DOMARPA-881141 format. One record per residue (C-alpha): residue in one letter; x, y, z; residue number from 1. Coordinates in Angstrom, 1 decimal, decimal comma, always signed. Layout:
BEGIN
+------+--------+--------+--------+-----+
: code :      X :      Y :      Z : pos :
+------+--------+--------+--------+-----+
:    A :      X :      Y :      Z : NUM :
...
+------+--------+--------+--------+-----+
//
This chain:
BEGIN
+------+--------+--------+--------+-----+
: code :      X :      Y :      Z : pos :
+------+--------+--------+--------+-----+
:    M :   -0,2 :   -0,2 :   -0,2 :   1 :
:    E :   +1,5 :   +3,8 :   -1,1 :   2 :
:    D :   +1,6 :   +5,8 :   +1,6 :   3 :
:    F :   +0,7 :   +9,8 :   +1,6 :   4 :
:    F :   +3,9 :  +11,0 :   +0,6 :   5 :
:    E :   +3,9 :   +8,5 :   -2,5 :   6 :
:    K :   +0,8 :   +9,4 :   -3,5 :   7 :
:    F :   +1,2 :  +13,1 :   -3,2 :   8 :
:    K :   +4,5 :  +12,7 :   -5,3 :   9 :
:    K :   +2,4 :  +10,9 :   -7,8 :  10 :
:    A :   +0,0 :  +14,1 :   -8,1 :  11 :
:    I :   +2,7 :  +16,8 :   -8,5 :  12 :
:    T :   +4,5 :  +15,1 :  -10,7 :  13 :
:    I :   +1,2 :  +14,6 :  -13,5 :  14 :
:    L :   +0,1 :  +18,4 :  -13,1 :  15 :
:    P :   +2,6 :  +20,4 :  -15,0 :  16 :
:    D :   +1,7 :  +18,2 :  -18,5 :  17 :
:    K :   -1,7 :  +20,0 :  -17,3 :  18 :
:    K :   -3,4 :  +17,1 :  -19,0 :  19 :
:    V :   -5,8 :  +16,7 :  -16,4 :  20 :
:    I :   -7,7 :  +19,8 :  -15,0 :  21 :
:    F :   -9,7 :  +18,7 :  -11,8 :  22 :
:    Q :  -12,0 :  +19,6 :  -10,0 :  23 :
:    K :  -11,9 :  +23,5 :   -9,5 :  24 :
:    Y :  -12,9 :  +25,6 :   -7,5 :  25 :
:    E :  -16,3 :  +28,4 :   -8,1 :  26 :
:    D :  -15,1 :  +31,5 :   -8,6 :  27 :
:    T :  -12,0 :  +31,2 :   -8,5 :  28 :
:    N :   -8,2 :  +29,9 :  -10,2 :  29 :
:    F :   -8,6 :  +26,9 :   -7,7 :  30 :
:    H :   -8,8 :  +23,3 :   -8,7 :  31 :
:    K :   -8,4 :  +21,1 :   -5,6 :  32 :
:    L :   -6,6 :  +16,9 :   -6,4 :  33 :
:    L :   -7,5 :  +14,3 :   -3,9 :  34 :
:    I :   -5,0 :  +12,8 :   -3,3 :  35 :
:    T :   -5,9 :   +9,9 :   -0,5 :  36 :
:    K :   -9,4 :   +9,5 :   +1,0 :  37 :
:    Y :   -8,2 :  +11,8 :   +3,7 :  38 :
:    N :   -6,2 :  +14,3 :   +1,8 :  39 :
:    S :   -6,3 :  +17,2 :   -1,0 :  40 :
:    L :   -4,8 :  +19,0 :   -3,0 :  41 :
:    I :   -5,2 :  +23,3 :   -3,8 :  42 :
:    Y :   -3,6 :  +24,1 :   -6,9 :  43 :
:    S :   -3,7 :  +26,8 :   -9,7 :  44 :
:    Y :   -1,3 :  +27,6 :  -13,0 :  45 :
:    E :   -0,2 :  +30,9 :  -13,4 :  46 :
:    E :   +1,5 :  +31,7 :  -16,8 :  47 :
:    N :   +2,9 :  +28,2 :  -17,1 :  48 :
:    V :   +3,8 :  +28,0 :  -13,6 :  49 :
:    L :   +2,1 :  +25,3 :  -11,0 :  50 :
:    Y :   +1,4 :  +26,7 :   -7,3 :  51 :
:    I :   +0,5 :  +24,4 :   -4,4 :  52 :
:    H :   -0,9 :  +26,3 :   -2,2 :  53 :
:    R :   -3,1 :  +23,9 :   +0,4 :  54 :
:    V :   -3,0 :  +20,2 :   +1,4 :  55 :
:    L :   -6,4 :  +19,7 :   +3,4 :  56 :
:    Q :   -8,6 :  +16,7 :   +5,6 :  57 :
:    N :  -11,2 :  +16,2 :   +3,4 :  58 :
:    F :  -13,2 :  +16,4 :   +6,7 :  59 :
:    Q :  -12,1 :  +20,0 :   +7,6 :  60 :
:    D :  -15,2 :  +22,4 :   +6,7 :  61 :
:    P :  -15,4 :  +22,5 :   +2,9 :  62 :
:    D :  -17,3 :  +26,4 :   +2,3 :  63 :
:    E :  -14,6 :  +27,3 :   +5,8 :  64 :
:    N :  -12,3 :  +25,9 :   +3,2 :  65 :
:    Y :  -13,3 :  +27,9 :   +0,2 :  66 :
:    H :  -13,6 :  +30,9 :   +1,6 :  67 :
:    A :   -9,7 :  +30,6 :   +3,1 :  68 :
:    L :   -9,0 :  +30,8 :   -1,0 :  69 :
:    K :  -10,5 :  +33,9 :   -1,9 :  70 :
+------+--------+--------+--------+-----+
//
């Protein structure tokens, strides 16, 4: 079974090529990628640069996370 860090490394290797775009937060430039059933990665692109903003625990309040990103 892969641990979190292995799954995280896999996730950030597929993001830079932009072949797959994951769920977008409404009214923002942020996208959400599920890493494990417990964790998600919040990221964005600006001028061909990948920015990783947060790693969230999925049981956190989604509305609070959304407002914190805006």
